[in-house]
C-alpha positions in Angstrom: -4.4 8.0 6.4 -2.6 9.3 4.1 -0.4 8.0 1.0 1.1 8.0 -2.5 1.8 5.9 -5.3 4.2 3.6 -4.6 3.6 3.5 -0.6 3.1 0.0 1.2 -0.4 -0.4 2.9 0.1 -2.9 5.6 -2.3 -4.9 7.7 -2.7 -7.9 10.4 -2.3 -11.4 8.3 -5.7 -13.5 8.7 -3.5 -15.9 11.0 -0.5 -16.1 12.9 1.3 -17.6 10.1 0.6 -14.7 7.9 1.7 -12.0 10.1 1.0 -9.4 7.5 -0.5 -8.5 4.2 1.4 -6.1 2.3 0.3 -4.1 -1.1 1.5 -1.4 -2.9 -0.4 1.7 -3.7 -1.2 1.9 -7.3 -3.7 4.7 -6.7 -4.9 7.2 -4.5 -8.6 8.5 -4.9 -9.3 10.6 -2.0 -8.3 14.3 -1.6 -4.8 15.3 -0.6 -3.6 11.8 -0.5 -6.8 10.2 1.6 -8.4 6.9 0.8 -9.9 5.5 -1.2 -6.8 3.6 -2.4 -6.4 0.9 -5.2 -3.6 -1.5 -3.6 -1.8 -4.2 -5.9 -1.5 -7.0 -3.2 1.8 -8.8 -3.2 0.4 -11.8 -2.1 -1.5 -13.1 -5.4 -1.0 -10.0 -7.4 -4.5 -8.9 -7.5 -5.8 -5.3 -7.6 -8.3 -4.1 -5.1 -9.8 -0.6 -4.2 -10.7 0.0 -0.5 -11.0 2.5 1.8 -8.9 1.1 5.0 -9.8 1.3 8.8 -6.8 3.6 10.3 -6.7 1.3 13.2 -6.0 -2.1 11.3 -3.8 -0.9 8.3 -0.8 1.4 8.2 1.6 3.2 5.2 5.0 2.4 4.8 6.6 4.9 2.5 9.5 3.3 1.2 8.6 1.8 -1.9 9.3 3.2 -5.5 6.8 1.6 -7.9 8.4 0.3 -11.4 6.8 0.3 -15.0 6.2 -3.6 -14.5 4.2 -3.3 -11.7 6.9 -4.8 -9.1 7.8 -2.9 -6.4 11.6 -2.4 -4.8 12.3 -0.7 -1.7 14.1 2.7 -1.9 14.5 5.9 0.0 12.0 8.6 -0.9 13.0 12.2 -0.7 10.4 14.2 1.1 11.2 18.0 0.7 
């Protein structure tokens, strides 16, 4: 699993009502974009450093992080 700052980390929710948990990656601590990642969770605004299980979590890479700590969907160019 690889990520960049601004990517979304997505995983299964705790209940059927909460289908997904989503957070924005605010720091990548591993080599070459690997985990652990520090993630700010949208649900409650808390940040945590995790080493996500690739069987349960996945990366969405269409998010840009702004200085105020919010996230906005956008298209990131990949060269």
